[in-house]
Phi, psi and omega in degrees: 000129180272137178237128177241123177272128179275125181281165178297139178060026177260134181285160180294326180298317179294319179295320178295321178297318177297320179298315180298318179297317180293322179300316180289321183292327179287329176086029182295315183296320179296318179298318180298317180294323179293325183273358181297320178232144178282133173238138182294151179302324180294323178290321178299315179298317180298317178296319178296319179295317180297320178296318180296318178297317180299316179297318179296321178296317179296319179295317180294325176295320180293324180290326181291321182287000000 
């Protein structure tokens, strides 16, 4: 559970914005989406490898240009 302390003279909008930022940085929503369906460990590893290969290709393309 995330707790945000509201400072003196701070508007609710700013506090809500801080809460949203903290919520995203912690990664709660991503964890919930990942746990929605079970994925086998082999599939997870395969996806991680595919992401790493994709990132390396993008980096090498940027270096060539």
